[in-house]
N, C-alpha and C positions, 0 to 999 in steps of 0.2 A: 487227187488225194483220196477221192472216194474209193479208187482201186486199191490203195495201201491199207485202208481200214478193212476192206473185204479180205485181204490177204492175212492180216493179223488175226481176224476172226476165224478164218479157216484153219490157220496154224494152231490156235488155241483149241479149237474143236478137235483137230486131229490128235492132239496130245491128251485129250480127255480132261482138260482143266476147266472147271466151272467155279463161280463165286458171287460177291454182294456189293451193295452200294450205300448203306448207311455208314457213318464214320466209325470204323472199327477201332477199339481201344489199342490194338497192337501197333497202330501207326505211331504211337508214342515211343515205341522201341525200335523203329526203323529210321536210319539216318535220313536227313532232309535231302541229301544229294542222290538218293536212289534213282536209277535210270529205268527201272522196270519194277512193277509191283502188282501182284495178284492176290486177292483176298477173298475168303469165304467166311460169312458170319456163322455158318453151321455146316461142317463137313458132311454130316449125315444127310441133311436136306439137299446139299449139293449132289451127293452121290445118287440119291433117289431121283432127283429132278433130271439129272443127266441121263440116267438109265431109261427114263420114260420118253426120250426124244427120238425123232427119226435120225438125228446125227449119231446117236449111240447105236442104233440099228445098222447104220452105214458102217460104223467103226467095227462092228462085230460081223459084218457080212463076209462072205467067201471072197469077194473081190478084193477086200483089204487084207487078206491073209498074209500075203508076202510082205506088205508094208508093216503090218502088226509085228511080224517076226523080226524084221530089221530094227523096228523101233524098240521092241523089248530087249533085243540083243544089245543095242547101243545104250539104252537108258536103264535097263534092268528094272523097269517099273512094272513088270509083270506081277500081277497079284500073287503068283506062286513063287516069286523070286525071294530069296533070303535077304537080299540087300540090293538097293537101287543105287543109281548114281548120286542121288540126293543123300544117301546114308540111311534111308528108311523106306519101306515099301508102303503102298497105299493102305493095305489092310492093317498094318501096324499103326498108321496114322489114325485110322478110324477107331481102332481099339482103345486108344488113350485120349482121344479128343473130347473135350467138354463143349465143343462148338466151334469157336473161331479159329482160323488159321490164316497165315499169309506167307508169301514168298517174295523176296526182293533181290535185285541185282544192284550191287553198290560199287562204284569206282573207287579204287585205292591206288593213287599215283597213276602208273601206266598200266595197271592191272585191274581186274574186277574180282569181286567175291560174291557169293550168294548167302542169303540168310533166310532160313526157314523157321518160322515161329508158330507154335501151336498152344492154344489154351488147354491145359491138362489139369486144371484146379480140382476137378472132381475125381481125377484118376492119378493123383500125384505119386502114390506108392507104386502103382503099376508102371507109371512112366519112368520112375527111378530104376526099377528092375529092368525095364526095356533098354534104358540107356546103358546100363552095365553090360548087357548082352551085345549091344551094337558096338560099343567101344572095342570089344574083343574082335569083332568081325570087320570093322572099318576104321583102322587107325588113321586113315587119310581124311577123316571127318572129325570135327570138333563138336562135342555135345555138352550142353549145359542145361540146368534146371533151376530156375529162380522165380520165386513168387508165383508159382503155379503155371509158369510158361516154359515149355520145352523148346530149346533152341538148337539148331544144327547149322553149321557153317563150314567153310573151307578156309577161313581167314581168322586168325586169333583176334585181330583188331575189332571184328564184328561181334565179339562176345561182350564188349563193354557197352554201357548205356551211352547213346549218342548225345553230344552236346546240343545239336540242333536236330529236331525231329521232323519226319515227313508231314505230320499233321500241321506244321507251321509253314510248309513250303507254299509259296504264292501260286505256283502253277498247279500243284496238286489240289489246293483248296478251291481254285477257280473251277477246275474240272468237276470236283465233288459238288460244288454249288449248282452247276448246270445239270448234273446227272443223278442227283440224290434220289434214292428210292428205298422204300421200307420193305419191299418184297423181293428185290433182286437177290440172286444166289451167287453172283460173282461181280467183283469190281476189278478193273484193271487200269493201269497207268503206265505210260512209256514216254521216254524222251527219244524220239525217233532217230535223231542224228547220232546220239551217243550209242544207241542200240545198234545202228547200222555199222558204226565203226567197230564195235565188238564182233558183230556177225561177219564182217568182211574178212576178219582174221582166219575164219574157218570156212569161208565160202569163196565165191568168185571175185577175183580182183577187178574184172570188168564191171561187175555190179557195184563194187565199191567206188569205182571211178564215176559211174553214172550218178550215184548219190552225191558224191562230192561236187559234181558239176551242178546239180540242183542247188546244193547249199551255197555254192559260190555265186549263183544267179538269183539270190534273193529269197529262196524258199526256206531259209533258216528262220524266217519270220514265224513259221510253225514251230512253236517251242515245245509243246507237249500234247499228248492225246490220252484219252481215257474214257471209261464208260462203265455201265452196269448191265448185266445180262440176267434175265429171268427166264427160267426153263420150265416147260411143261405147264403152262397156265391153262385155265379153262378154255381159252379161245385160241391160244397160239402155242406152237412148239418152242419158239424163241421170241423174246422181246428184247431188243438191244437199244440202249439209250447211251449215246456217245457224244463227246465234245472234243473238237479240235481247237486247242488254245493258240490263237494267233493274233496277239495284240500288236499295235504299232502300224506304221506306214508300210504299204506294199511297194517294194522297189524292184527294179530290174525285171526279170522274167516273172516274178511273183505278181506283177500287174495283170497277168493272165487271169488271176482270180478276181475278175471284175463282174460281180453278179448284182442283179436287181431282184426285188420280190416278184414272184410269179403273178402274171395276170390270170384272172379267172377264165381260163380257156380250156375247153375239153380237147382230148386227143383227137386228131383227125381220123375220119372213118376209112382212110385208105390204108391204115396200118393192118396188115393181115394177122390172122390168129396164130399162124405157125411160127412167129418169131419167138425168141427165147426171152428177151427183155426189152423194155423201153424206158428211157428216162427223159425228163423234160427239165431243161435248165434255162433260166432267164439270164442268159450270158450276153453281156453287152459287148458284141464283137468289135465294134469300133474302138471301145476303150481298151479291150484286151489286145488289140493289134500291137500296141506299143510294147506290151509285155512279151509278145512273141518275137518282136524285133530284137529285144535283148537276148532272148534264147537263141535265135538264129545267129546273131553275131558271135555269141560264145561257142556255139556248137559247130557251125558250118563255115564260119569266116575267121577262124583262128583268133577269136577275141577282138577283132578290129571293130570298134564301135562305129555305128553309122552305116555299116554295109547294107543292112536290110532297108534302111531309109533310101539309100542310093538306088537300090533295086526298084523300089516303088516309084522313085522319081523317073527312072529310065522307062518303066512300063507306061507311065503317064505322059511324059514329055518328049521322049525320043521320037523323032519324025519317022524313023523307019520301024518303030515298034507298034504295039497294039493301041497305044494312046488311050488306056483305060485308067481312070482315077479310082484306085482301089478304095481309098478312104471314103470317097463320095458313094461308091457302090455299096459299102457296108451300111449306109444310112437307109437303104430300102429294107433292112431287116424289120419285120413287123411282129415277131413273136419269139417264143423261146426256141432254143436249140434242142431238137429231138435226137436221141441216140438209140438206134435199134440194133440189136445183136442177134446173130444166129450162128450156132456152132455147126460147122460143116462136117461132112463125113470123114474128112482127113484129120479131124480134131481141132483144126484151126477155127478161129472165130471171125466171122465177117461182121463188120460194123458199117452201118449206114447213118450218116449225120444228115439231118434235114432242117433247113432254116426257112421259115415263112418269109416271103418277100412281097412288097407292095406293087412292084413293077416287074412282071414276068418277062415282058419283051426286052426290058433293059438288061436283065440278067442274061437272057439268051444272046443278045447282041454282044455283051461283054465276053462271053465264052467263045463266040465266033471270032472276035478280034484277037483274043488271047491265044487260042489254040488252032484256029483255022490254018495258019501258015506253018504251024509247028509239025515237023516230020516225025517227031517223037511221040505225038499224040494222034491216035487214030479216031476218025469220025465214023460213027455207026448209027444205024436206025433200028429202033425197036418199036414196031407199031407206029404210033404217032409221035414218038419221042426221039430226040437226037441225043446220042451218047458221045462223050469224049473219053477215050480210054488211053491211059498212059502205057506205052510199050516198055518191055524189059530190055534196056539197052546196055546192061552190065557186060554182056558178052559181045557187044558190037564193037569191032576194032575201029570203026570210023567215028564212033561217038566220042565226043570230048568229055573231059571230067566235069561232072555236074556238081552244082552247089545246092545243098538242101537235102531234105529227106528223100529216101528211095520211094518213089510213088508207083513203081511197077504194078500193073493190074488195077490201079485205082481207076474209078470211073465216075464221071460227073454228068448230071443232067438237070433239067428244070421240068418239073411236073406238078400239077395240082396247086400251083402258086407256091411251090417249095423249091429251093435249091438243094439238090441231093448230092452228097459226096459219099462214095462207097469204097471200102478197102478191097472190094472184090467185084470184078465185072459181072461174074455169074450171079452174085447175090443181088446186085442192082437189077439185072435183067429179070430175075425171079420175082423181085418186088413189083416191077412194072407189069409183068405178065399176070400177077395175082390180082391185079386191080382192074380187070375188064368189068368185073362187078364189085364195087366197093363193099367192104365188110368192116364191122367194128371189131376192135381187138378183144373185147369181152363185154359182158352185160353187167354194168355197174350196179343194177338193182339186185343182182344175185350175190354180190360180194360186199360184205360190210366193210372190208378194208378199203375198197374203192370209195365208198361213201365217206369213210374217215379221211381219206386222202383229199377228196373233193372239199370237205369242210375246212381243211387247212390250206387249200391251194392258194388263197390270196395272201398268205403270210410266209410262204416258203420260196426259197430260191431254186431248189432242186427237188424233183419228185421222181420216183422210180416204181415201176411195176415189173416184177420178175415172174414169169409163168412158164415152168415152175421156178422157184427161187434158185434151185441148183443150176439152172441154165445160166442165170446171171453170174453165178460163182465159177462157171467153167473156165473163163479166161484166167482168173487168178489161180485156180486149181492147176491148170496146164502150166502156168508159170512156175508153180512149186515143183511140179513133176520134172521140169527141165533144168532146175537149178543145180543138179548134181548132188554132192554129199556135203553134210555139215557135221563137224565134230561137236557133239553135245557137251562134252567135257570142257572144251575151250569156251563155249558160251557161258559156262558157270565159273570160268576163271581157272580151270585146271590145265595142266600141261597137255600138249597134243598127244593123242593116243588113238591108233587106228581101230581099237576095239569099241570106241565111242562114236564111230562114224554112222550117221543116219543117211541112208541112200534113198533120196526122194524118187528116183527113177522106178522104184518098186511099187509106187502108187498105181492103182488101176487107171484105165482111161476115164476121162471125165464123163463119158456117157453112162457111167454107173450112178452118178449123183441123182438124177431125176427120179430114180426108183425109190428113193428114200426121203427126199427133201421136197416139201410142198411149195406152192406159190407164195409170194410175199409182196409186201409194199414197203416203201421207205420215203422219207422226206427230210429236207435239211432247212433249218432256219439260219440265216446269217445274222450275226450280232456284231457289236463293235469290237469284241475281243475274240471272235472266231466263228465256228460253225457247229450247230447243234444237230446231230443226226439221230433219227429214230427209224428203226427197222423192225418189221414184224414178219415172221414166217408162220404160215398156217400149219395146222396139226397133221393133215394128211395130204398125200399127193392127189391132185384132181386130174 
């Protein structure tokens, strides 16, 4: 889920949308059933704060020239454009705004509509004149001016005062309580399942199916997400305070979200300096296994419940099998799950998961029993370490149909009292080779954010260190690049129109990001009703 939040953040940044976290008065004019909401307490401060960040430099960079063009062509939000897809351009908004503004997406039966509201109380006459001009240019938008508030929408129903308001919505208020800030320049709120349903109409059908599969397997327990973003502070480029609202019992595959508070444990000194990011999660793997079983049954076993449990039983009890008790094996976990990432030259991201174990010999024996006789897994040596590498059997005519995820090129080993699982054989080999002389990942005495993270480590379930932060964002960024085109008009509830297509393939390669985005930290607190995330990005690239 932490990967969804990163994608939302990048998407908002790429669109140049920034805003706030105190409760804005305009929430009293937004319907309670809004599925997306973005607000700024002061558009002028938002504009100046955004301009001062490395993200704005990235947006203005030469590498983004092609994407900026396709974005401006699709949205017409170019400052020099007479009229945008919203019915008003950014400079016109700034010219009449008295401070607060918000945008919301609201479901209307089987459709959606958008609602843009701007406080123009100090510029009412100028706003009235602007509305008269805009009505001539954009008959496809509805404009209204009431009680010092300028409104723009594409649905007549949204010009009326709502009977139930967003400020009374339980989900919205819970998120506001967890993320309240008097300094933030942007607040945002989304209902992810509803948003994805709208987005899938103008995007990939396969992506829509994947989301539906998650929803059907218990992840709809995540009801809403939202947060507050502060830009260009004295210490940081970005401060992000976010909450994932997830009350109720975790069922089916959602049982994977089985976390415990982090122990006060430093990162191991075998982590090399050259990695892009590292996160530490106190993930109770024994408890999460039941959740994965539900996911496995639904995804790989045509929904037949109990298939995964039967596989575990065969592995443990079948006389001709490895006779490994996976459940008992998980009990030797003795620390958090580490996740290391490194973006490779081909643009793909290699991930290495590391779990500290109390019995290295037992783990090695289990791997030998499991994969020693398996012809689809190759045994290799790398110095003192034994590697187990999964072959690519998709083109092998003699290989039968496999059940489960494609593990081609995955590599496993046990080293330094850790069980390591890598999505790339070469990445694991590089990690093992780098540690002929152990090195620390960074000097915490020179980084105040590391000290801050350490101070909170005993009360957090997930911590992360991205160096630089852009490196940690690269997988999400690459995911955006490869998603194809999206009709921005359809996202607003308009009819399909090829002129509104935003082509994400025009984004530059992700190796552009580290030149503009600095290192950062983040941590997550788990509560009874969800997860509270805090992220910080430094001011300059180190």
